[in-house]
C-alpha positions as CSV (number, residue, x, y, z in Angstrom):
1,M,49.4,123.2,143.8
2,K,52.5,121.4,142.6
3,V,53.4,122.4,139.0
4,S,55.8,120.8,136.6
5,F,57.1,122.3,133.3
6,F,58.4,120.7,130.1
7,T,59.9,122.8,127.4
8,L,60.6,122.0,123.7
9,G,62.2,124.4,121.2
10,C,64.1,127.6,121.2
11,K,65.5,130.1,123.7
12,V,62.2,132.1,123.4
13,N,60.3,129.1,124.7
14,L,62.9,128.7,127.5
15,F,62.4,132.3,128.4
16,E,58.7,131.9,128.5
17,T,58.9,128.8,130.6
18,Q,61.1,130.4,133.3
19,A,58.6,133.4,133.3
20,L,55.7,131.0,133.9
21,E,57.6,129.4,136.7
22,Q,58.1,132.8,138.3
23,L,54.4,133.6,137.9
24,A,53.4,130.2,139.4
25,Q,55.7,130.7,142.4
26,A,54.3,134.3,142.9
27,R,50.8,132.7,143.2
28,G,52.1,130.3,146.0
29,H,52.7,127.2,143.9
30,E,55.6,124.8,144.2
31,I,57.7,123.9,141.1
32,V,58.4,120.1,141.0
33,D,59.9,117.6,138.7
34,K,57.4,114.7,139.5
35,D,54.1,114.1,141.3
36,A,52.7,117.3,139.9
37,D,49.1,118.4,140.2
38,A,49.5,120.3,136.9
39,V,52.0,119.9,134.0
40,I,52.5,122.7,131.5
41,I,54.1,121.9,128.2
42,N,55.7,124.7,126.1
43,T,55.5,123.3,122.6
44,C,57.5,123.9,119.4
45,T,56.4,123.6,115.8
46,V,59.4,124.8,113.8
47,T,59.5,121.5,111.8
48,S,57.3,118.4,111.4
49,V,59.8,116.6,113.5
50,S,59.0,119.1,116.3
51,D,55.3,118.3,116.0
52,H,56.0,114.6,116.6
53,K,58.2,115.4,119.6
54,N,55.4,117.3,121.1
55,I,52.9,114.4,120.7
56,R,55.4,111.9,122.1
57,A,55.9,114.3,125.1
58,F,52.1,114.5,125.6
59,H,51.9,110.7,125.9
60,R,54.9,110.3,128.1
61,L,53.9,113.1,130.5
62,R,50.4,111.7,130.8
63,K,51.8,108.3,131.5
64,D,54.1,109.8,134.2
65,N,51.3,112.0,135.6
66,P,48.1,110.1,135.2
67,R,46.0,112.3,137.6
68,A,47.5,115.7,136.7
69,V,46.0,118.4,134.7
70,I,48.0,118.7,131.5
71,A,48.2,122.0,129.7
72,A,49.8,122.8,126.3
73,C,50.9,126.3,125.3
74,G,53.3,127.6,122.7
75,C,53.7,127.4,118.9
76,F,52.3,123.9,118.2
77,A,49.3,124.6,120.5
78,Q,48.7,127.9,118.6
79,T,48.9,126.5,115.0
80,D,47.1,123.2,115.5
81,P,45.1,123.1,118.7
82,E,42.7,120.5,117.3
83,R,45.6,118.1,116.8
84,V,46.7,118.7,120.3
85,R,43.2,118.0,121.7
86,A,42.9,114.9,119.4
87,T,45.8,113.2,121.3
88,G,43.4,112.8,124.3
89,E,46.2,113.6,126.7
90,V,45.9,117.3,127.1
91,D,43.2,119.0,129.2
92,L,44.0,122.7,128.4
93,V,45.2,124.3,125.2
94,C,46.8,127.8,125.3
95,G,48.6,129.5,122.5
96,T,51.5,132.0,122.2
97,G,49.9,135.2,123.1
98,N,48.3,134.7,126.6
99,R,50.6,132.2,128.4
100,A,50.3,133.9,131.8
101,E,46.6,132.9,131.9
102,V,47.5,129.2,131.8
103,I,48.4,129.2,135.5
104,A,44.9,130.4,136.5
105,L,43.3,127.9,134.2
106,C,45.3,125.1,135.7
107,E,44.2,126.2,139.2
108,A,40.6,126.1,138.1
109,A,41.0,122.7,136.5
110,V,42.8,121.2,139.5
111,Q,39.9,122.4,141.7
112,G,37.5,120.6,139.5
113,K,36.0,123.6,137.8
114,A,35.0,123.4,134.2
115,V,37.4,125.2,131.9
116,S,36.6,126.3,128.4
117,Y,39.5,127.8,126.6
118,A,40.3,128.7,123.0
119,V,43.6,129.9,121.5
120,A,43.6,133.7,121.4
121,E,43.6,135.3,118.0
122,E,44.5,138.8,119.2
123,E,48.1,139.8,118.7
124,R,49.6,141.9,121.5
125,Y,53.0,141.9,123.2
126,E,52.7,139.9,126.4
127,V,55.0,141.2,129.0
128,L,56.6,138.4,131.0
129,P,59.3,138.6,133.7
130,A,62.9,138.0,132.5
131,G,65.0,135.6,134.6
132,V,67.5,132.8,134.7
133,P,66.2,129.4,133.6
134,R,66.7,126.6,136.2
135,G,70.2,125.3,136.2
136,R,71.6,128.3,134.3
137,T,73.4,131.5,135.2
138,R,72.7,133.7,132.2
139,A,69.4,135.5,132.2
140,L,67.0,135.6,129.2
141,L,65.2,138.8,128.4
142,K,62.7,138.6,125.5
143,I,62.6,142.0,123.7
144,E,60.5,141.0,120.7
145,D,57.9,138.5,119.5
146,G,56.7,137.6,116.0
147,C,58.1,137.9,112.5
148,N,57.1,139.6,109.3
149,N,59.5,137.8,106.9
150,F,57.5,134.8,105.9
151,C,60.4,132.7,104.5
152,T,59.0,129.9,102.4
153,Y,60.2,127.1,104.8
154,C,59.0,128.7,108.0
155,I,55.7,128.3,109.9
156,I,56.7,130.6,112.8
157,P,55.0,133.8,111.5
158,Y,51.7,131.9,111.6
159,A,52.4,130.6,115.1
160,R,53.8,133.9,116.6
161,G,52.1,136.6,114.5
162,R,53.6,139.9,113.4
163,V,56.4,141.8,115.1
164,R,55.6,143.2,118.6
165,S,58.2,144.7,120.9
166,L,58.9,145.3,124.5
167,T,59.3,149.1,125.1
168,P,62.8,150.4,125.9
169,A,61.5,151.5,129.4
170,Q,60.3,148.0,130.2
171,A,63.6,146.5,129.0
172,K,65.5,148.9,131.2
173,Q,63.3,148.1,134.2
174,E,63.8,144.3,133.7
175,T,67.6,144.8,133.2
176,A,67.9,146.8,136.4
177,R,65.9,144.1,138.3
178,L,68.1,141.3,137.0
179,E,71.3,143.3,138.0
180,R,70.0,143.7,141.5
181,Q,69.5,140.0,141.7
182,G,73.2,139.3,140.9
183,V,72.9,138.4,137.2
184,H,76.1,139.0,135.3
185,E,75.0,138.3,131.7
186,I,71.7,138.8,129.9
187,V,70.9,137.2,126.5
188,L,68.5,139.4,124.5
189,T,66.2,137.1,122.7
190,G,63.1,137.1,120.5
191,I,61.7,135.5,117.3
192,E,63.3,138.2,115.1
193,I,65.2,140.7,117.2
194,A,66.6,142.5,114.1
195,S,63.0,143.8,113.7
196,Y,62.9,145.1,117.3
197,G,61.0,148.4,117.8
198,R,59.6,148.9,114.3
199,D,56.1,148.5,115.7
200,L,56.6,151.0,118.5
201,K,55.6,154.7,118.2
202,P,57.9,156.4,117.8
203,A,59.8,153.5,116.2
204,V,63.2,152.6,117.7
205,S,65.8,150.1,116.5
206,L,67.8,147.3,118.1
207,T,70.8,149.6,117.9
208,D,68.9,152.3,119.8
209,L,67.9,149.9,122.5
210,L,71.5,148.6,122.9
211,C,72.8,152.2,123.2
212,N,70.3,152.7,126.0
213,L,71.1,149.5,127.9
214,L,74.9,149.1,127.5
215,P,76.0,152.4,129.1
216,A,73.4,152.2,131.8
217,H,74.7,148.8,133.0
218,P,78.5,148.7,132.3
219,K,79.1,145.7,134.6
220,M,76.4,143.6,132.9
221,R,77.3,141.7,129.7
222,F,74.7,141.7,127.0
223,R,74.6,138.9,124.4
224,L,72.5,139.1,121.3
225,G,70.3,136.3,120.0
226,S,70.0,135.4,116.3
227,L,70.3,138.4,113.9
228,D,69.1,139.0,110.3
229,P,72.4,140.1,108.6
230,R,70.6,143.2,107.3
231,V,70.6,144.8,110.7
232,V,74.4,144.8,110.7
233,D,74.9,148.1,108.9
234,A,77.6,150.8,109.3
235,E,75.5,152.5,112.0
236,F,75.1,149.3,114.0
237,C,78.9,148.7,114.1
238,S,80.0,152.3,114.7
239,R,77.6,153.0,117.5
240,L,78.3,149.8,119.4
241,A,82.1,149.7,118.8
242,D,83.1,151.1,122.1
243,F,80.9,149.1,124.5
244,S,83.1,146.4,126.1
245,N,80.1,144.8,127.7
246,L,78.5,143.8,124.4
247,A,79.5,140.1,123.9
248,R,81.8,139.5,121.0
249,H,79.4,137.0,119.6
250,F,77.2,137.6,116.6
251,H,74.9,134.9,115.3
252,L,73.9,135.9,111.8
253,S,71.2,133.7,110.2
254,L,72.4,132.4,106.8
255,Q,70.5,129.3,105.8
256,S,72.3,129.1,102.4
257,G,75.4,130.6,100.8
258,C,73.9,130.4,97.3
259,D,71.8,133.2,95.9
260,S,69.5,131.0,93.9
261,V,68.6,128.9,97.0
262,L,68.3,132.1,99.1
263,E,65.7,133.3,96.6
264,R,63.7,130.1,96.7
265,M,63.8,130.3,100.5
266,G,62.4,133.9,100.4
267,R,65.4,135.3,102.2
268,K,65.8,139.0,101.6
269,Y,69.6,139.3,101.1
270,T,72.2,137.9,98.8
271,A,75.3,136.0,99.8
272,E,77.4,139.0,99.0
273,E,75.3,141.3,101.2
274,Y,75.7,138.7,104.0
275,Y,79.4,138.7,103.5
276,Q,79.6,142.5,103.8
277,A,77.8,142.2,107.2
278,V,80.5,139.7,108.3
279,E,83.3,142.1,107.1
280,R,81.7,145.0,109.0
281,I,81.7,143.0,112.2
282,R,85.3,141.9,111.7
283,E,86.5,145.4,111.0
284,V,85.1,146.7,114.3
285,F,85.3,143.5,116.4
286,P,88.3,141.6,114.9
287,D,88.2,138.5,117.1
288,A,84.4,138.2,117.3
289,S,82.7,134.8,117.2
290,I,80.5,134.9,114.1
291,T,78.2,131.9,114.1
292,T,75.3,130.9,111.9
293,D,72.5,128.4,110.9
294,L,72.5,126.4,107.7
295,I,69.7,124.4,105.9
296,V,71.0,121.9,103.4
297,G,69.0,119.9,100.9
298,F,66.4,122.6,100.3
299,P,64.0,121.7,97.5
300,G,65.8,121.9,94.1
301,E,69.2,122.3,95.6
302,T,71.7,121.0,93.1
303,E,75.2,119.7,93.9
304,E,76.7,122.8,92.4
305,E,74.5,125.0,94.6
306,F,75.5,123.0,97.7
307,E,79.2,123.3,96.8
308,T,78.7,127.1,96.5
309,T,77.4,127.1,100.0
310,L,80.3,125.0,101.3
311,A,82.7,127.5,99.7
312,F,80.8,130.4,101.3
313,L,81.2,128.8,104.7
314,E,85.0,128.8,104.2
315,R,85.0,132.4,102.9
316,C,83.2,133.6,106.0
317,K,85.4,131.5,108.4
318,F,82.5,130.9,110.9
319,A,83.3,130.1,114.5
320,A,80.4,127.7,114.5
321,V,77.7,126.5,112.1
322,H,74.4,124.8,113.2
323,V,73.6,122.5,110.3
324,F,70.1,121.2,109.6
325,P,68.9,119.0,106.8
326,F,65.7,120.5,105.2
327,S,62.6,119.2,106.9
328,V,59.2,119.4,105.1
329,R,56.9,121.5,107.1
330,E,53.2,121.3,106.1
331,G,51.6,124.6,105.7
332,T,54.6,126.3,104.2
333,R,55.3,127.2,100.6
334,A,58.5,125.1,100.6
335,A,56.5,122.0,101.3
336,K,55.0,122.3,97.8
337,L,58.1,123.3,95.9
338,P,59.3,120.9,93.2
339,G,62.6,119.1,93.5
340,Q,62.2,117.6,97.0
341,L,65.4,115.7,97.7
342,A,65.7,112.2,99.1
343,Q,66.4,111.9,102.8
344,Q,69.7,110.2,102.3
345,T,70.9,113.0,100.0
346,K,69.9,115.6,102.7
347,A,71.6,113.6,105.4
348,A,74.8,113.2,103.4
349,R,75.0,116.9,102.6
350,A,74.4,117.7,106.3
351,E,77.4,115.5,107.2
352,R,79.6,117.2,104.6
353,A,78.6,120.6,105.9
354,K,79.2,119.6,109.5
355,A,82.7,118.4,108.6
356,V,83.6,121.8,107.1
357,A,82.0,123.6,110.1
358,Q,84.1,121.5,112.5
359,Q,87.3,122.4,110.7
360,L,86.4,126.1,110.7
361,S,85.5,126.0,114.4
362,E,88.7,124.4,115.4
363,A,90.8,126.9,113.3
364,Y,88.9,129.8,115.0
365,R,89.3,128.5,118.6
366,K,93.0,127.7,118.1
367,G,93.6,131.4,117.7
368,F,92.7,131.9,121.4
369,M,95.1,129.3,122.8
370,G,97.4,131.1,125.3
371,S,95.2,134.1,125.8
372,K,93.5,135.2,129.1
373,L,89.7,135.5,129.5
374,T,87.3,136.2,132.3
375,V,84.5,133.7,132.2
376,L,81.3,132.9,134.0
377,P,81.0,129.3,135.4
378,E,77.5,127.9,134.7
379,H,77.3,124.2,135.5
380,R,79.3,121.0,136.1
381,T,79.9,118.5,133.4
382,A,82.1,115.4,133.5
383,G,84.7,116.7,135.9
384,F,84.7,120.2,134.5
385,W,82.9,123.5,135.0
386,A,81.3,124.7,131.8
387,A,81.7,128.5,131.5
388,H,81.2,131.3,129.0
389,G,83.2,134.4,128.2
390,T,82.5,137.2,125.8
391,Y,82.8,134.9,122.8
392,G,80.5,132.2,121.4
393,F,82.4,129.1,122.6
394,P,82.3,127.5,126.0
395,I,85.3,127.3,128.4
396,Y,85.9,124.1,130.4
397,I,87.6,124.5,133.8
398,E,88.7,121.5,135.8
399,E,86.6,121.3,139.0
400,D,88.4,123.4,141.7
401,E,87.4,124.9,145.0
402,R,88.1,128.4,143.6
403,V,85.3,127.9,141.0
404,W,81.8,128.8,141.9
405,K,78.6,129.0,139.8
406,N,77.9,132.6,138.6
407,S,81.1,133.9,140.1
408,P,83.5,135.3,137.3
409,V,87.0,133.8,137.2
410,T,90.0,134.6,135.0
411,V,91.6,131.7,133.1
412,R,94.3,131.1,130.5
413,L,93.0,129.2,127.5
414,E,95.1,126.1,126.8
415,D,93.8,123.3,124.6
416,L,90.7,122.6,122.4
417,H,88.1,120.6,124.3
418,R,84.8,119.4,123.0
419,D,83.1,122.5,121.4
420,G,85.3,125.0,123.3
421,L,88.6,125.3,125.0
422,C,90.1,124.2,128.4
423,G,90.9,127.1,130.7
424,K,93.4,127.1,133.6
425,I,92.6,129.3,136.6
426,L,95.1,132.2,137.0
């Protein structure tokens, strides 16, 4: 059959979609962008806005594929399957723990067989094949699923369940397979990779896994997904210091730079503890890109608390900050907290935070002007090749016959451009 995929949400969803594409092709199906027999939507539910995006996608995909079987999997399908069914646009509903089965269910539905399917309640680690999403060059390898933190604003532990991990042996096997396929960089992703391995017996840590993978694949670059700052301890830095194939990019989840807001959020560190993690990284990896996420306008956030956060951004000198105004998510404790702020207040604070973030980003990137860097071209964009090196920012190279997708090239970094720098081929 002809199968089409549509993905909303995070890198974990992107990983799982490319895995389903591999599984569909292994069963003899064709991946298409239109005229599909079956459409599989990988949903997101991180905010209420995400839920509305899912529903709009259901309606649009049904309109574009009136005769296709439409299946929904992922976080929104897991947390609110009845709401998915109530749209009247979706034929099959699958959750977050048994995605691979959705291919067989679509086959049965396309053949006209009756399908009865309920979202699974069992929590287990579902091993799916790592790979390169369509149009990309860097592979995604999911090493962990689930979260035990239960921050007050977050629904994901309810959608994804508790922490479950890929075994080190399985991670090594997938890495070796990707290297044989010509992959040059792997992004290790998961819902909360700082918790990797705590469920395994014997327990292992993220640092243990990296010390297994990095020396075994010295020509492969490994990039880490979002990290809880508590994982960045002295052992993490000292054991990883000498591996040149670990990307110098560390995304440490922040959310607020004010202790009183962090406490209301249910975060399990203080601003000072976070800053100590930043300092540890800079001591060992002096030029590393340290990036973060920030939620502004959290319930009860005062102007003084917000100003404290802005000052903290400047203290940390982030390379990039992803700023989000707080979005009420039904089913979370934060949705019921007093002091909900007006939308215009949240939007105004988001703009102020983005302005600070832009200044910090430009200051950081200017420090690389004139330096040489080996980068991996990924895709064309407006007369340039977009590429990535070991740091967190993109490199833009003017289109040239010497530049090929997924073929490393050395450039000199010249000027700031968009969210990165321009690179001239050497």
